[in-house]
PDB file of N, CA, C and O in Angstrom:
ATOM      1  N   MET A   1       0.656  -1.219   0.080  1.00  0.00           N
ATOM      2  CA  MET A   1      -0.010   0.204   0.167  1.00  0.00           C
ATOM      3  C   MET A   1       0.952   1.093   0.121  1.00  0.00           C
ATOM      4  O   MET A   1       1.953   1.010   0.833  1.00  0.00           O
ATOM      5  N   LYS A   2       0.709   2.189  -0.867  1.00  0.00           N
ATOM      6  CA  LYS A   2       1.243   3.363  -0.961  1.00  0.00           C
ATOM      7  C   LYS A   2       1.259   4.486   0.167  1.00  0.00           C
ATOM      8  O   LYS A   2       0.414   4.364   1.053  1.00  0.00           O
ATOM      9  N   LEU A   3       1.878   5.253   0.211  1.00  0.00           N
ATOM     10  CA  LEU A   3       1.884   6.241   1.526  1.00  0.00           C
ATOM     11  C   LEU A   3       0.633   7.086   1.271  1.00  0.00           C
ATOM     12  O   LEU A   3      -0.102   7.225   2.249  1.00  0.00           O
ATOM     13  N   TRP A   4       0.273   7.658   0.155  1.00  0.00           N
ATOM     14  CA  TRP A   4      -0.879   8.274  -0.109  1.00  0.00           C
ATOM     15  C   TRP A   4      -2.170   7.792   0.329  1.00  0.00           C
ATOM     16  O   TRP A   4      -3.094   8.403   0.865  1.00  0.00           O
ATOM     17  N   GLN A   5      -2.006   6.060  -0.144  1.00  0.00           N
ATOM     18  CA  GLN A   5      -3.363   5.392   0.189  1.00  0.00           C
ATOM     19  C   GLN A   5      -3.308   5.340   1.683  1.00  0.00           C
ATOM     20  O   GLN A   5      -4.399   5.654   2.157  1.00  0.00           O
ATOM     21  N   LYS A   6      -2.656   5.130   2.336  1.00  0.00           N
ATOM     22  CA  LYS A   6      -2.546   4.824   3.976  1.00  0.00           C
ATOM     23  C   LYS A   6      -3.080   6.252   4.609  1.00  0.00           C
ATOM     24  O   LYS A   6      -3.885   6.248   5.540  1.00  0.00           O
ATOM     25  N   ASN A   7      -2.568   7.481   4.031  1.00  0.00           N
ATOM     26  CA  ASN A   7      -2.699   8.604   4.742  1.00  0.00           C
ATOM     27  C   ASN A   7      -4.321   9.057   4.384  1.00  0.00           C
ATOM     28  O   ASN A   7      -5.045   9.642   5.190  1.00  0.00           O
ATOM     29  N   LEU A   8      -4.810   8.576   2.713  1.00  0.00           N
ATOM     30  CA  LEU A   8      -6.247   8.810   2.804  1.00  0.00           C
ATOM     31  C   LEU A   8      -7.351   7.802   3.905  1.00  0.00           C
ATOM     32  O   LEU A   8      -8.381   8.240   4.417  1.00  0.00           O
ATOM     33  N   LEU A   9      -6.747   6.224   4.097  1.00  0.00           N
ATOM     34  CA  LEU A   9      -7.529   5.791   4.575  1.00  0.00           C
ATOM     35  C   LEU A   9      -7.473   6.280   6.135  1.00  0.00           C
ATOM     36  O   LEU A   9      -8.443   5.965   6.823  1.00  0.00           O
ATOM     37  N   LEU A  10      -6.605   6.892   6.642  1.00  0.00           N
ATOM     38  CA  LEU A  10      -6.429   7.136   8.203  1.00  0.00           C
ATOM     39  C   LEU A  10      -7.280   8.628   7.995  1.00  0.00           C
ATOM     40  O   LEU A  10      -7.917   8.989   8.985  1.00  0.00           O
ATOM     41  N   PHE A  11      -7.324   9.346   7.013  1.00  0.00           N
ATOM     42  CA  PHE A  11      -8.424  10.394   7.134  1.00  0.00           C
ATOM     43  C   PHE A  11      -9.684  10.208   7.076  1.00  0.00           C
ATOM     44  O   PHE A  11     -10.499  10.948   7.626  1.00  0.00           O
ATOM     45  N   ILE A  12     -10.014   9.039   6.297  1.00  0.00           N
ATOM     46  CA  ILE A  12     -11.215   8.608   6.294  1.00  0.00           C
ATOM     47  C   ILE A  12     -11.941   7.879   7.471  1.00  0.00           C
ATOM     48  O   ILE A  12     -13.162   7.745   7.553  1.00  0.00           O
ATOM     49  N   LEU A  13     -11.007   7.423   8.380  1.00  0.00           N
ATOM     50  CA  LEU A  13     -11.074   6.764   9.405  1.00  0.00           C
ATOM     51  C   LEU A  13     -11.559   7.669  10.549  1.00  0.00           C
ATOM     52  O   LEU A  13     -12.349   7.401  11.454  1.00  0.00           O
ATOM     53  N   VAL A  14     -10.812   8.941  10.257  1.00  0.00           N
ATOM     54  CA  VAL A  14     -10.785   9.907  11.354  1.00  0.00           C
ATOM     55  C   VAL A  14     -12.141  10.657  11.283  1.00  0.00           C
ATOM     56  O   VAL A  14     -12.766  10.855  12.325  1.00  0.00           O
ATOM     57  N   VAL A  15     -12.717  11.171   9.826  1.00  0.00           N
ATOM     58  CA  VAL A  15     -13.955  11.402   9.465  1.00  0.00           C
ATOM     59  C   VAL A  15     -15.019  10.365  10.086  1.00  0.00           C
ATOM     60  O   VAL A  15     -15.915  10.668  10.874  1.00  0.00           O
ATOM     61  N   VAL A  16     -14.805   9.358   9.687  1.00  0.00           N
ATOM     62  CA  VAL A  16     -15.926   8.337  10.154  1.00  0.00           C
ATOM     63  C   VAL A  16     -16.061   8.348  11.936  1.00  0.00           C
ATOM     64  O   VAL A  16     -17.145   8.532  12.490  1.00  0.00           O
ATOM     65  N   ILE A  17     -14.881   8.139  12.626  1.00  0.00           N
ATOM     66  CA  ILE A  17     -15.061   8.235  13.967  1.00  0.00           C
ATOM     67  C   ILE A  17     -15.478   9.550  14.904  1.00  0.00           C
ATOM     68  O   ILE A  17     -15.805   9.574  16.090  1.00  0.00           O
ATOM     69  N   THR A  18     -15.336  10.741  13.848  1.00  0.00           N
ATOM     70  CA  THR A  18     -15.847  11.533  14.247  1.00  0.00           C
ATOM     71  C   THR A  18     -17.536  12.241  14.056  1.00  0.00           C
ATOM     72  O   THR A  18     -18.170  12.993  14.797  1.00  0.00           O
ATOM     73  N   ILE A  19     -17.888  11.603  12.700  1.00  0.00           N
ATOM     74  CA  ILE A  19     -19.207  11.650  12.517  1.00  0.00           C
ATOM     75  C   ILE A  19     -20.132  10.665  13.206  1.00  0.00           C
ATOM     76  O   ILE A  19     -21.224  10.933  13.709  1.00  0.00           O
ATOM     77  N   VAL A  20     -19.567   9.553  13.157  1.00  0.00           N
ATOM     78  CA  VAL A  20     -20.601   8.490  13.565  1.00  0.00           C
ATOM     79  C   VAL A  20     -21.100   8.382  15.094  1.00  0.00           C
ATOM     80  O   VAL A  20     -22.068   7.665  15.347  1.00  0.00           O
ATOM     81  N   PRO A  21     -20.422   9.114  16.139  1.00  0.00           N
ATOM     82  CA  PRO A  21     -20.812   9.338  17.671  1.00  0.00           C
ATOM     83  C   PRO A  21     -21.723  10.671  17.314  1.00  0.00           C
ATOM     84  O   PRO A  21     -22.509  10.817  18.251  1.00  0.00           O
ATOM     85  N   LEU A  22     -21.888  11.541  16.471  1.00  0.00           N
ATOM     86  CA  LEU A  22     -22.807  12.642  16.499  1.00  0.00           C
ATOM     87  C   LEU A  22     -23.846  12.075  15.777  1.00  0.00           C
ATOM     88  O   LEU A  22     -24.888  12.437  16.324  1.00  0.00           O
ATOM     89  N   TYR A  23     -24.076  11.396  14.861  1.00  0.00           N
ATOM     90  CA  TYR A  23     -24.714  10.807  14.152  1.00  0.00           C
ATOM     91  C   TYR A  23     -25.735   9.575  15.026  1.00  0.00           C
ATOM     92  O   TYR A  23     -26.931   9.480  14.748  1.00  0.00           O
ATOM     93  N   ILE A  24     -25.321   9.010  15.701  1.00  0.00           N
ATOM     94  CA  ILE A  24     -26.102   8.232  16.822  1.00  0.00           C
ATOM     95  C   ILE A  24     -26.245   8.599  17.831  1.00  0.00           C
ATOM     96  O   ILE A  24     -26.871   7.685  18.368  1.00  0.00           O
ATOM     97  N   ALA A  25     -26.039   9.673  18.838  1.00  0.00           N
ATOM     98  CA  ALA A  25     -26.633  10.592  19.775  1.00  0.00           C
ATOM     99  C   ALA A  25     -26.774  11.893  19.276  1.00  0.00           C
ATOM    100  O   ALA A  25     -26.075  12.851  19.609  1.00  0.00           O
ATOM    101  N   ARG A  26     -27.940  11.906  18.256  1.00  0.00           N
ATOM    102  CA  ARG A  26     -28.310  13.315  17.840  1.00  0.00           C
ATOM    103  C   ARG A  26     -28.778  14.143  18.544  1.00  0.00           C
ATOM    104  O   ARG A  26     -28.324  15.284  18.460  1.00  0.00           O
ATOM    105  N   GLY A  27     -29.941  13.827  19.562  1.00  0.00           N
ATOM    106  CA  GLY A  27     -30.108  14.782  20.429  1.00  0.00           C
ATOM    107  C   GLY A  27     -29.605  14.868  21.638  1.00  0.00           C
ATOM    108  O   GLY A  27     -30.307  15.274  22.565  1.00  0.00           O
ATOM    109  N   ALA A  28     -28.330  14.504  21.818  1.00  0.00           N
ATOM    110  CA  ALA A  28     -27.343  14.387  23.127  1.00  0.00           C
ATOM    111  C   ALA A  28     -26.994  15.989  23.360  1.00  0.00           C
ATOM    112  O   ALA A  28     -26.902  16.903  22.540  1.00  0.00           O
ATOM    113  N   GLU A  29     -26.859  15.975  24.584  1.00  0.00           N
ATOM    114  CA  GLU A  29     -26.130  17.303  25.096  1.00  0.00           C
ATOM    115  C   GLU A  29     -24.674  16.638  25.483  1.00  0.00           C
ATOM    116  O   GLU A  29     -24.477  15.732  26.293  1.00  0.00           O
ATOM    117  N   PHE A  30     -23.628  17.397  24.613  1.00  0.00           N
ATOM    118  CA  PHE A  30     -22.613  17.065  25.110  1.00  0.00           C
ATOM    119  C   PHE A  30     -21.861  18.616  25.778  1.00  0.00           C
ATOM    120  O   PHE A  30     -21.787  19.780  25.383  1.00  0.00           O
ATOM    121  N   GLY A  31     -21.373  17.823  27.031  1.00  0.00           N
ATOM    122  CA  GLY A  31     -20.982  18.759  28.273  1.00  0.00           C
ATOM    123  C   GLY A  31     -19.665  18.546  28.591  1.00  0.00           C
ATOM    124  O   GLY A  31     -19.149  17.640  27.937  1.00  0.00           O
ATOM    125  N   GLY A  32     -18.941  19.107  29.407  1.00  0.00           N
ATOM    126  CA  GLY A  32     -17.743  18.867  29.799  1.00  0.00           C
ATOM    127  C   GLY A  32     -17.914  18.211  31.348  1.00  0.00           C
ATOM    128  O   GLY A  32     -18.924  18.226  32.052  1.00  0.00           O
ATOM    129  N   ALA A  33     -16.688  17.673  31.621  1.00  0.00           N
ATOM    130  CA  ALA A  33     -16.907  16.883  33.124  1.00  0.00           C
ATOM    131  C   ALA A  33     -17.171  17.907  34.185  1.00  0.00           C
ATOM    132  O   ALA A  33     -17.966  17.583  35.067  1.00  0.00           O
ATOM    133  N   ASP A  34     -16.630  19.080  34.230  1.00  0.00           N
ATOM    134  CA  ASP A  34     -16.445  20.344  34.892  1.00  0.00           C
ATOM    135  C   ASP A  34     -17.793  20.579  35.540  1.00  0.00           C
ATOM    136  O   ASP A  34     -17.910  20.734  36.755  1.00  0.00           O
ATOM    137  N   GLY A  35     -18.936  20.603  34.580  1.00  0.00           N
ATOM    138  CA  GLY A  35     -20.133  21.058  34.973  1.00  0.00           C
ATOM    139  C   GLY A  35     -20.795  19.939  35.714  1.00  0.00           C
ATOM    140  O   GLY A  35     -21.498  20.141  36.704  1.00  0.00           O
ATOM    141  N   GLU A  36     -20.534  18.648  35.170  1.00  0.00           N
ATOM    142  CA  GLU A  36     -21.077  17.553  36.068  1.00  0.00           C
ATOM    143  C   GLU A  36     -20.621  17.500  37.226  1.00  0.00           C
ATOM    144  O   GLU A  36     -21.455  17.360  38.121  1.00  0.00           O
ATOM    145  N   ALA A  37     -19.619  17.563  37.489  1.00  0.00           N
ATOM    146  CA  ALA A  37     -18.696  17.528  38.878  1.00  0.00           C
ATOM    147  C   ALA A  37     -19.517  18.677  39.663  1.00  0.00           C
ATOM    148  O   ALA A  37     -20.178  18.453  40.677  1.00  0.00           O
ATOM    149  N   GLU A  38     -19.420  19.566  39.230  1.00  0.00           N
ATOM    150  CA  GLU A  38     -19.914  20.804  39.613  1.00  0.00           C
ATOM    151  C   GLU A  38     -21.517  20.543  40.357  1.00  0.00           C
ATOM    152  O   GLU A  38     -21.797  20.989  41.469  1.00  0.00           O
ATOM    153  N   GLY A  39     -22.282  19.898  39.673  1.00  0.00           N
ATOM    154  CA  GLY A  39     -23.680  19.636  39.776  1.00  0.00           C
ATOM    155  C   GLY A  39     -23.800  18.468  40.996  1.00  0.00           C
ATOM    156  O   GLY A  39     -24.697  18.279  41.818  1.00  0.00           O
ATOM    157  N   LEU A  40     -22.558  17.784  40.774  1.00  0.00           N
ATOM    158  CA  LEU A  40     -22.758  16.083  41.766  1.00  0.00           C
ATOM    159  C   LEU A  40     -22.352  16.880  43.108  1.00  0.00           C
ATOM    160  O   LEU A  40     -23.093  16.864  44.091  1.00  0.00           O
ATOM    161  N   ILE A  41     -21.118  17.583  43.086  1.00  0.00           N
ATOM    162  CA  ILE A  41     -21.139  18.261  44.493  1.00  0.00           C
ATOM    163  C   ILE A  41     -21.936  19.092  45.097  1.00  0.00           C
ATOM    164  O   ILE A  41     -21.934  19.049  46.328  1.00  0.00           O
ATOM    165  N   THR A  42     -22.758  19.990  44.466  1.00  0.00           N
ATOM    166  CA  THR A  42     -23.439  20.617  44.882  1.00  0.00           C
ATOM    167  C   THR A  42     -24.639  19.846  45.395  1.00  0.00           C
ATOM    168  O   THR A  42     -25.174  20.104  46.473  1.00  0.00           O
ATOM    169  N   GLU A  43     -25.037  18.885  44.572  1.00  0.00           N
ATOM    170  CA  GLU A  43     -26.183  17.830  45.225  1.00  0.00           C
ATOM    171  C   GLU A  43     -25.905  17.201  46.495  1.00  0.00           C
ATOM    172  O   GLU A  43     -26.767  16.880  47.314  1.00  0.00           O
ATOM    173  N   ILE A  44     -24.766  17.055  46.608  1.00  0.00           N
ATOM    174  CA  ILE A  44     -24.351  16.056  47.631  1.00  0.00           C
ATOM    175  C   ILE A  44     -23.911  17.106  49.153  1.00  0.00           C
ATOM    176  O   ILE A  44     -23.913  16.619  50.284  1.00  0.00           O
ATOM    177  N   ASN A  45     -23.574  18.526  48.877  1.00  0.00           N
ATOM    178  CA  ASN A  45     -23.303  19.378  49.727  1.00  0.00           C
ATOM    179  C   ASN A  45     -23.651  20.863  49.068  1.00  0.00           C
ATOM    180  O   ASN A  45     -22.936  21.558  48.346  1.00  0.00           O
ATOM    181  N   SER A  46     -24.892  21.094  49.524  1.00  0.00           N
ATOM    182  CA  SER A  46     -25.301  22.630  48.932  1.00  0.00           C
ATOM    183  C   SER A  46     -24.595  23.885  49.502  1.00  0.00           C
ATOM    184  O   SER A  46     -24.704  25.023  49.045  1.00  0.00           O
ATOM    185  N   ASP A  47     -23.760  23.457  50.707  1.00  0.00           N
ATOM    186  CA  ASP A  47     -22.972  24.843  51.487  1.00  0.00           C
ATOM    187  C   ASP A  47     -21.570  24.617  50.826  1.00  0.00           C
ATOM    188  O   ASP A  47     -20.668  25.222  51.405  1.00  0.00           O
ATOM    189  N   TYR A  48     -21.200  23.890  49.761  1.00  0.00           N
ATOM    190  CA  TYR A  48     -19.919  23.516  49.259  1.00  0.00           C
ATOM    191  C   TYR A  48     -19.337  25.138  48.362  1.00  0.00           C
ATOM    192  O   TYR A  48     -20.052  25.640  47.495  1.00  0.00           O
ATOM    193  N   GLU A  49     -18.248  25.638  48.684  1.00  0.00           N
ATOM    194  CA  GLU A  49     -17.722  26.984  48.050  1.00  0.00           C
ATOM    195  C   GLU A  49     -16.228  26.223  47.594  1.00  0.00           C
ATOM    196  O   GLU A  49     -15.450  25.536  48.255  1.00  0.00           O
ATOM    197  N   PRO A  50     -16.205  26.685  46.118  1.00  0.00           N
ATOM    198  CA  PRO A  50     -14.770  26.479  45.603  1.00  0.00           C
ATOM    199  C   PRO A  50     -13.845  27.058  46.281  1.00  0.00           C
ATOM    200  O   PRO A  50     -13.937  28.206  46.715  1.00  0.00           O
ATOM    201  N   TRP A  51     -12.594  26.095  46.471  1.00  0.00           N
ATOM    202  CA  TRP A  51     -11.312  26.752  47.023  1.00  0.00           C
ATOM    203  C   TRP A  51     -10.722  27.950  46.067  1.00  0.00           C
ATOM    204  O   TRP A  51     -10.062  28.910  46.466  1.00  0.00           O
ATOM    205  N   ALA A  52     -11.078  27.698  44.833  1.00  0.00           N
ATOM    206  CA  ALA A  52     -10.159  28.649  43.927  1.00  0.00           C
ATOM    207  C   ALA A  52     -11.155  29.526  42.895  1.00  0.00           C
ATOM    208  O   ALA A  52     -12.339  29.200  42.817  1.00  0.00           O
ATOM    209  N   ALA A  53     -10.816  30.259  42.382  1.00  0.00           N
ATOM    210  CA  ALA A  53     -11.808  30.561  40.959  1.00  0.00           C
ATOM    211  C   ALA A  53     -11.054  31.000  39.931  1.00  0.00           C
ATOM    212  O   ALA A  53     -10.049  31.671  40.163  1.00  0.00           O
ATOM    213  N   SER A  54     -11.434  30.682  38.655  1.00  0.00           N
ATOM    214  CA  SER A  54     -10.960  30.918  37.519  1.00  0.00           C
ATOM    215  C   SER A  54     -10.281  32.466  37.226  1.00  0.00           C
ATOM    216  O   SER A  54     -11.055  33.415  37.355  1.00  0.00           O
ATOM    217  N   PRO A  55      -9.092  32.709  36.901  1.00  0.00           N
ATOM    218  CA  PRO A  55      -8.215  33.619  36.798  1.00  0.00           C
ATOM    219  C   PRO A  55      -8.956  34.377  35.616  1.00  0.00           C
ATOM    220  O   PRO A  55      -9.149  35.590  35.542  1.00  0.00           O
ATOM    221  N   PHE A  56      -9.340  33.362  34.677  1.00  0.00           N
ATOM    222  CA  PHE A  56     -10.040  34.244  33.550  1.00  0.00           C
ATOM    223  C   PHE A  56     -11.177  33.298  32.781  1.00  0.00           C
ATOM    224  O   PHE A  56     -11.181  32.105  32.477  1.00  0.00           O
ATOM    225  N   GLU A  57     -12.115  34.348  32.608  1.00  0.00           N
ATOM    226  CA  GLU A  57     -13.763  33.896  31.926  1.00  0.00           C
ATOM    227  C   GLU A  57     -13.755  34.108  30.654  1.00  0.00           C
ATOM    228  O   GLU A  57     -13.660  35.256  30.219  1.00  0.00           O
ATOM    229  N   PRO A  58     -13.829  33.294  30.043  1.00  0.00           N
ATOM    230  CA  PRO A  58     -13.812  33.571  28.368  1.00  0.00           C
ATOM    231  C   PRO A  58     -15.559  34.174  28.195  1.00  0.00           C
ATOM    232  O   PRO A  58     -16.542  33.719  28.781  1.00  0.00           O
ATOM    233  N   PRO A  59     -15.516  35.345  27.179  1.00  0.00           N
ATOM    234  CA  PRO A  59     -16.727  35.893  27.100  1.00  0.00           C
ATOM    235  C   PRO A  59     -17.865  35.234  26.523  1.00  0.00           C
ATOM    236  O   PRO A  59     -19.005  35.664  26.696  1.00  0.00           O
ATOM    237  N   SER A  60     -17.531  33.909  25.647  1.00  0.00           N
ATOM    238  CA  SER A  60     -18.526  33.276  25.411  1.00  0.00           C
ATOM    239  C   SER A  60     -18.095  31.617  25.197  1.00  0.00           C
ATOM    240  O   SER A  60     -16.896  31.339  25.170  1.00  0.00           O
ATOM    241  N   GLY A  61     -18.880  30.792  25.082  1.00  0.00           N
ATOM    242  CA  GLY A  61     -18.780  29.335  24.888  1.00  0.00           C
ATOM    243  C   GLY A  61     -17.995  29.021  23.721  1.00  0.00           C
ATOM    244  O   GLY A  61     -17.226  28.060  23.727  1.00  0.00           O
ATOM    245  N   GLU A  62     -18.147  29.803  22.682  1.00  0.00           N
ATOM    246  CA  GLU A  62     -17.143  29.422  21.533  1.00  0.00           C
ATOM    247  C   GLU A  62     -15.715  29.998  21.791  1.00  0.00           C
ATOM    248  O   GLU A  62     -14.766  29.340  21.365  1.00  0.00           O
ATOM    249  N   ILE A  63     -15.513  31.003  22.358  1.00  0.00           N
ATOM    250  CA  ILE A  63     -14.121  31.411  22.357  1.00  0.00           C
ATOM    251  C   ILE A  63     -13.480  30.116  23.570  1.00  0.00           C
ATOM    252  O   ILE A  63     -12.422  29.502  23.433  1.00  0.00           O
ATOM    253  N   GLU A  64     -14.220  30.002  24.432  1.00  0.00           N
ATOM    254  CA  GLU A  64     -13.762  28.980  25.411  1.00  0.00           C
ATOM    255  C   GLU A  64     -13.080  27.683  24.598  1.00  0.00           C
ATOM    256  O   GLU A  64     -11.942  27.242  24.758  1.00  0.00           O
ATOM    257  N   SER A  65     -14.216  27.157  23.588  1.00  0.00           N
ATOM    258  CA  SER A  65     -14.047  26.072  22.860  1.00  0.00           C
ATOM    259  C   SER A  65     -12.579  26.015  21.856  1.00  0.00           C
ATOM    260  O   SER A  65     -11.760  25.136  21.587  1.00  0.00           O
ATOM    261  N   LEU A  66     -12.777  27.581  21.457  1.00  0.00           N
ATOM    262  CA  LEU A  66     -11.418  27.808  20.690  1.00  0.00           C
ATOM    263  C   LEU A  66     -10.426  27.734  21.409  1.00  0.00           C
ATOM    264  O   LEU A  66      -9.565  26.976  20.963  1.00  0.00           O
ATOM    265  N   LEU A  67     -10.128  28.356  22.616  1.00  0.00           N
ATOM    266  CA  LEU A  67      -8.806  28.242  23.519  1.00  0.00           C
ATOM    267  C   LEU A  67      -8.670  26.799  23.836  1.00  0.00           C
ATOM    268  O   LEU A  67      -7.529  26.348  23.932  1.00  0.00           O
ATOM    269  N   PHE A  68      -9.687  26.022  24.008  1.00  0.00           N
ATOM    270  CA  PHE A  68      -9.089  24.509  24.613  1.00  0.00           C
ATOM    271  C   PHE A  68      -8.782  23.948  23.452  1.00  0.00           C
ATOM    272  O   PHE A  68      -7.773  23.243  23.488  1.00  0.00           O
ATOM    273  N   ALA A  69      -9.534  24.068  22.049  1.00  0.00           N
ATOM    274  CA  ALA A  69      -8.948  23.530  20.743  1.00  0.00           C
ATOM    275  C   ALA A  69      -7.241  24.169  20.581  1.00  0.00           C
ATOM    276  O   ALA A  69      -6.377  23.355  20.253  1.00  0.00           O
ATOM    277  N   LEU A  70      -6.973  25.148  20.744  1.00  0.00           N
ATOM    278  CA  LEU A  70      -5.659  25.968  20.515  1.00  0.00           C
ATOM    279  C   LEU A  70      -4.516  24.884  21.309  1.00  0.00           C
ATOM    280  O   LEU A  70      -3.544  24.272  20.866  1.00  0.00           O
ATOM    281  N   GLN A  71      -5.157  24.970  22.747  1.00  0.00           N
ATOM    282  CA  GLN A  71      -4.251  24.370  23.678  1.00  0.00           C
ATOM    283  C   GLN A  71      -3.914  22.860  23.004  1.00  0.00           C
ATOM    284  O   GLN A  71      -2.798  22.392  22.780  1.00  0.00           O
ATOM    285  N   ALA A  72      -5.065  22.325  22.783  1.00  0.00           N
ATOM    286  CA  ALA A  72      -4.844  20.670  22.251  1.00  0.00           C
ATOM    287  C   ALA A  72      -4.145  20.660  21.017  1.00  0.00           C
ATOM    288  O   ALA A  72      -3.343  19.745  20.828  1.00  0.00           O
ATOM    289  N   ALA A  73      -4.316  21.526  20.143  1.00  0.00           N
ATOM    290  CA  ALA A  73      -3.137  21.811  18.900  1.00  0.00           C
ATOM    291  C   ALA A  73      -1.939  22.137  19.284  1.00  0.00           C
ATOM    292  O   ALA A  73      -1.161  21.366  18.723  1.00  0.00           O
ATOM    293  N   ILE A  74      -1.400  22.849  19.921  1.00  0.00           N
ATOM    294  CA  ILE A  74      -0.317  23.123  20.546  1.00  0.00           C
ATOM    295  C   ILE A  74       0.680  22.189  20.918  1.00  0.00           C
ATOM    296  O   ILE A  74       1.799  21.975  20.453  1.00  0.00           O
ATOM    297  N   GLY A  75      -0.189  21.488  22.196  1.00  0.00           N
ATOM    298  CA  GLY A  75      -0.073  20.131  22.722  1.00  0.00           C
ATOM    299  C   GLY A  75       0.565  19.047  21.785  1.00  0.00           C
ATOM    300  O   GLY A  75       1.737  18.677  21.847  1.00  0.00           O
ATOM    301  N   ALA A  76      -0.441  18.570  20.855  1.00  0.00           N
ATOM    302  CA  ALA A  76      -0.068  17.702  19.716  1.00  0.00           C
ATOM    303  C   ALA A  76       0.991  18.128  19.103  1.00  0.00           C
ATOM    304  O   ALA A  76       1.894  17.291  19.072  1.00  0.00           O
ATOM    305  N   GLY A  77       1.317  19.563  18.378  1.00  0.00           N
ATOM    306  CA  GLY A  77       2.324  19.797  17.867  1.00  0.00           C
ATOM    307  C   GLY A  77       3.964  19.486  18.900  1.00  0.00           C
ATOM    308  O   GLY A  77       5.067  19.158  18.461  1.00  0.00           O
ATOM    309  N   VAL A  78       3.604  19.707  20.136  1.00  0.00           N
ATOM    310  CA  VAL A  78       5.153  19.548  20.987  1.00  0.00           C
ATOM    311  C   VAL A  78       5.055  18.126  20.772  1.00  0.00           C
ATOM    312  O   VAL A  78       5.933  17.673  20.038  1.00  0.00           O
ATOM    313  N   ILE A  79       4.108  17.208  21.277  1.00  0.00           N
ATOM    314  CA  ILE A  79       4.411  15.705  21.304  1.00  0.00           C
ATOM    315  C   ILE A  79       4.881  15.156  19.925  1.00  0.00           C
ATOM    316  O   ILE A  79       5.762  14.320  19.729  1.00  0.00           O
ATOM    317  N   GLY A  80       3.924  15.956  18.793  1.00  0.00           N
ATOM    318  CA  GLY A  80       4.445  14.918  17.253  1.00  0.00           C
ATOM    319  C   GLY A  80       6.150  15.682  17.208  1.00  0.00           C
ATOM    320  O   GLY A  80       7.050  14.976  16.752  1.00  0.00           O
ATOM    321  N   PHE A  81       6.453  16.951  17.641  1.00  0.00           N
ATOM    322  CA  PHE A  81       7.743  17.290  17.416  1.00  0.00           C
ATOM    323  C   PHE A  81       8.655  16.092  18.215  1.00  0.00           C
ATOM    324  O   PHE A  81       9.309  15.284  17.555  1.00  0.00           O
ATOM    325  N   GLY A  82       8.636  16.065  19.475  1.00  0.00           N
ATOM    326  CA  GLY A  82       9.207  14.977  19.996  1.00  0.00           C
ATOM    327  C   GLY A  82       9.575  13.522  19.714  1.00  0.00           C
ATOM    328  O   GLY A  82      10.628  12.930  19.946  1.00  0.00           O
ATOM    329  N   PHE A  83       8.235  13.018  19.052  1.00  0.00           N
ATOM    330  CA  PHE A  83       8.139  11.945  18.346  1.00  0.00           C
ATOM    331  C   PHE A  83       9.419  11.633  17.273  1.00  0.00           C
ATOM    332  O   PHE A  83      10.379  10.877  17.123  1.00  0.00           O
ATOM    333  N   GLY A  84       8.582  13.000  16.517  1.00  0.00           N
ATOM    334  CA  GLY A  84       9.713  13.116  15.333  1.00  0.00           C
ATOM    335  C   GLY A  84      11.409  13.284  15.324  1.00  0.00           C
ATOM    336  O   GLY A  84      12.264  12.921  14.515  1.00  0.00           O
ATOM    337  N   ARG A  85      11.475  14.030  16.653  1.00  0.00           N
ATOM    338  CA  ARG A  85      13.125  14.146  16.867  1.00  0.00           C
ATOM    339  C   ARG A  85      13.677  12.561  17.368  1.00  0.00           C
ATOM    340  O   ARG A  85      14.828  12.147  17.234  1.00  0.00           O
ATOM    341  N   LEU A  86      12.890  12.054  17.781  1.00  0.00           N
ATOM    342  CA  LEU A  86      13.375  10.620  18.680  1.00  0.00           C
ATOM    343  C   LEU A  86      13.359   9.812  17.233  1.00  0.00           C
ATOM    344  O   LEU A  86      14.397   9.207  16.968  1.00  0.00           O
ATOM    345  N   SER A  87      12.433   9.756  16.410  1.00  0.00           N
ATOM    346  CA  SER A  87      12.584   8.849  15.242  1.00  0.00           C
ATOM    347  C   SER A  87      13.845   9.360  14.289  1.00  0.00           C
ATOM    348  O   SER A  87      14.721   8.590  13.893  1.00  0.00           O
ATOM    349  N   ALA A  88      13.810  10.476  14.049  1.00  0.00           N
ATOM    350  CA  ALA A  88      15.114  10.978  13.492  1.00  0.00           C
ATOM    351  C   ALA A  88      16.341  10.397  13.848  1.00  0.00           C
ATOM    352  O   ALA A  88      17.082   9.825  13.050  1.00  0.00           O
ATOM    353  N   LYS A  89      16.604  10.578  15.328  1.00  0.00           N
ATOM    354  CA  LYS A  89      17.674  10.116  16.061  1.00  0.00           C
ATOM    355  C   LYS A  89      17.767   8.391  15.745  1.00  0.00           C
ATOM    356  O   LYS A  89      18.799   7.928  15.259  1.00  0.00           O
ATOM    357  N   HIS A  90      16.815   7.681  16.010  1.00  0.00           N
ATOM    358  CA  HIS A  90      16.690   6.738  15.953  1.00  0.00           C
ATOM    359  C   HIS A  90      16.988   5.955  14.487  1.00  0.00           C
ATOM    360  O   HIS A  90      17.430   4.807  14.438  1.00  0.00           O
ATOM    361  N   LYS A  91      16.689   6.726  13.372  1.00  0.00           N
ATOM    362  CA  LYS A  91      16.959   6.366  11.798  1.00  0.00           C
ATOM    363  C   LYS A  91      18.748   6.970  11.650  1.00  0.00           C
ATOM    364  O   LYS A  91      19.513   6.640  10.744  1.00  0.00           O
ATOM    365  N   ALA A  92      19.013   7.725  12.579  1.00  0.00           N
ATOM    366  CA  ALA A  92      20.426   8.440  12.355  1.00  0.00           C
ATOM    367  C   ALA A  92      21.238   7.416  13.102  1.00  0.00           C
ATOM    368  O   ALA A  92      22.437   7.533  12.849  1.00  0.00           O
ATOM    369  N   GLY A  93      21.008   6.646  13.773  1.00  0.00           N
ATOM    370  CA  GLY A  93      21.846   5.649  14.506  1.00  0.00           C
ATOM    371  C   GLY A  93      22.106   6.748  16.065  1.00  0.00           C
ATOM    372  O   GLY A  93      23.075   6.501  16.783  1.00  0.00           O
ATOM    373  N   GLU A  94      21.591   7.367  16.257  1.00  0.00           N
ATOM    374  CA  GLU A  94      22.017   8.130  17.644  1.00  0.00           C
ATOM    375  C   GLU A  94      21.413   7.040  18.511  1.00  0.00           C
ATOM    376  O   GLU A  94      20.567   6.167  18.315  1.00  0.00           O
ATOM    377  N   THR A  95      22.373   7.518  19.834  1.00  0.00           N
ATOM    378  CA  THR A  95      21.397   6.498  20.836  1.00  0.00           C
ATOM    379  C   THR A  95      21.068   7.647  22.069  1.00  0.00           C
ATOM    380  O   THR A  95      20.185   7.310  22.858  1.00  0.00           O
ATOM    381  N   THR A  96      21.645   8.835  22.263  1.00  0.00           N
ATOM    382  CA  THR A  96      21.070   9.995  23.390  1.00  0.00           C
ATOM    383  C   THR A  96      19.992  10.678  22.587  1.00  0.00           C
ATOM    384  O   THR A  96      19.338  11.595  23.085  1.00  0.00           O
TER     385      THR A  96
END
């Protein structure tokens, strides 16, 4: 199998993995774990007050999602760069 065929297959797989859950859970509300945890803690102990507050509150949910995606992209770039360096060192025969 050629490299472009593998890449195309991986791309199609990513699209399928992304679309299928959205299709299966059509009316579902996708929320974060923070909101769920806050609701559960309030249910258990209604007098609970958080220890710390967020230093920055984004003006909208879209901006919050954008910042989260940016953080994930930067992290993926750093990890990919590290793996690329390790792979290049391995191919070059370096040990450290």
